[in-house]
C-alpha positions as CSV (number, residue, x, y, z in Angstrom):
1,M,63.5,19.5,42.3
2,A,62.9,23.2,41.7
3,Y,59.5,24.5,42.7
4,K,57.8,27.7,41.8
5,K,54.5,29.1,43.1
6,R,51.4,29.2,41.0
7,E,50.1,32.6,40.3
8,T,46.6,31.6,41.4
9,D,47.6,29.9,44.6
10,S,50.5,31.5,46.4
11,D,50.9,28.7,49.0
12,A,51.0,25.7,46.7
13,P,54.3,24.8,45.0
14,V,54.5,23.3,41.5
15,C,57.3,21.9,39.4
16,S,59.2,24.4,37.3
17,C,60.4,21.6,35.0
18,N,58.7,19.7,32.2
19,V,60.2,16.2,33.0
20,I,57.8,13.3,32.9
21,H,58.8,10.6,35.5
22,D,57.9,7.5,33.4
23,E,58.1,5.1,36.3
24,A,55.8,7.1,38.5
25,V,53.3,7.6,35.7
26,R,53.4,3.9,34.8
27,L,52.9,2.9,38.5
28,V,49.8,5.2,38.8
29,R,48.3,4.0,35.5
30,E,48.7,0.3,36.4
31,N,47.2,0.7,39.8
32,M,44.4,3.2,39.2
33,P,41.0,1.9,40.3
34,S,38.2,1.6,37.7
35,D,35.8,4.5,37.0
36,G,33.1,2.4,38.7
37,Q,35.2,2.1,41.8
38,F,35.8,5.9,41.8
39,Q,32.0,6.4,41.4
40,K,31.3,4.2,44.4
41,L,34.0,6.0,46.4
42,S,32.6,9.4,45.5
43,M,29.1,8.2,46.6
44,F,30.7,7.1,49.9
45,F,32.3,10.5,50.6
46,K,29.1,12.4,49.6
47,A,27.1,10.2,52.0
48,I,29.4,11.0,54.9
49,S,29.8,14.7,54.0
50,D,26.7,15.7,55.9
51,E,26.8,16.4,59.6
52,T,23.4,14.8,60.3
53,R,24.5,11.6,58.5
54,I,27.7,11.6,60.6
55,K,25.6,11.8,63.8
56,L,23.5,8.9,62.6
57,L,26.6,6.8,61.9
58,C,28.0,7.7,65.3
59,S,24.8,6.7,66.9
60,L,24.7,3.4,65.0
61,S,28.4,2.7,65.9
62,L,27.2,2.6,69.5
63,S,24.0,0.6,69.1
64,R,21.6,-0.7,66.5
65,M,18.5,1.4,66.6
66,C,15.1,1.9,65.1
67,V,14.1,5.2,63.3
68,C,12.1,6.3,66.3
69,D,15.0,5.8,68.7
70,L,17.4,7.6,66.3
71,A,15.0,10.5,66.0
72,A,14.6,10.8,69.8
73,A,18.4,10.5,70.4
74,L,19.2,13.2,67.8
75,N,16.2,15.4,68.5
76,M,15.0,15.1,64.9
77,T,11.8,14.1,63.2
78,V,11.2,10.5,62.1
79,S,10.8,11.8,58.5
80,A,14.2,13.6,58.6
81,V,15.9,10.5,60.0
82,S,14.3,8.2,57.4
83,H,15.5,10.5,54.6
84,Q,19.1,10.5,55.8
85,L,19.0,6.7,56.4
86,R,17.9,6.2,52.8
87,I,21.0,8.0,51.6
88,L,23.2,6.0,54.0
89,R,21.6,2.7,52.8
90,Q,22.1,3.6,49.1
91,A,25.8,4.2,49.9
92,Q,25.9,0.8,51.7
93,L,26.9,2.3,55.0
94,V,24.0,1.1,57.0
95,K,21.7,-2.0,56.8
96,C,18.3,-2.7,58.3
97,E,16.6,-5.8,59.7
98,K,13.0,-6.1,60.5
99,E,12.0,-7.8,63.7
100,G,8.2,-8.0,63.9
101,K,6.9,-4.5,63.3
102,V,10.2,-2.8,64.2
103,V,13.0,-2.1,61.7
104,Y,16.5,-1.8,63.3
105,Y,19.4,-0.1,61.6
106,S,23.1,-0.8,62.1
107,L,26.3,-0.1,60.4
108,S,26.8,-2.3,57.3
109,D,30.0,-4.0,58.4
110,D,33.3,-3.6,60.3
111,H,34.8,-1.6,57.4
112,V,32.3,1.3,58.1
113,T,33.2,1.2,61.8
114,T,36.9,1.2,61.0
115,V,36.6,4.2,58.6
116,F,34.5,6.0,61.1
117,N,36.9,5.4,64.0
118,N,39.9,6.3,61.8
119,A,38.3,9.6,60.9
120,F,37.7,10.4,64.5
121,E,41.3,9.5,65.4
122,H,42.6,11.7,62.6
123,I,40.7,14.8,63.7
124,S,41.7,14.2,67.3
125,E,45.4,14.4,66.5
């Protein structure tokens, strides 16, 4: 297939033809997730796009912890940690359990651990 460079981006090739590949278009349309799924995925990526929240996820991948412990481990205020944990909870990346007067946070499930570990593996290549 012939490629030409876009005028606005000298490194990105684009097709120089106007052919629509019906099979590829059909495959994408049939397998495209719903708008609601894209919205959840976008929320997921927004939640993990912050360095502080990544540090919290890393900490929680090692041990379940209360807000005070997370604040001490990351040299942050309890208020700052609580704010970031709220965002991670809304994105369903962390969960909490209350035991007596202490609230412990942990990663929501093995999927979060897998995504987190895969991301670290990817950047380590």
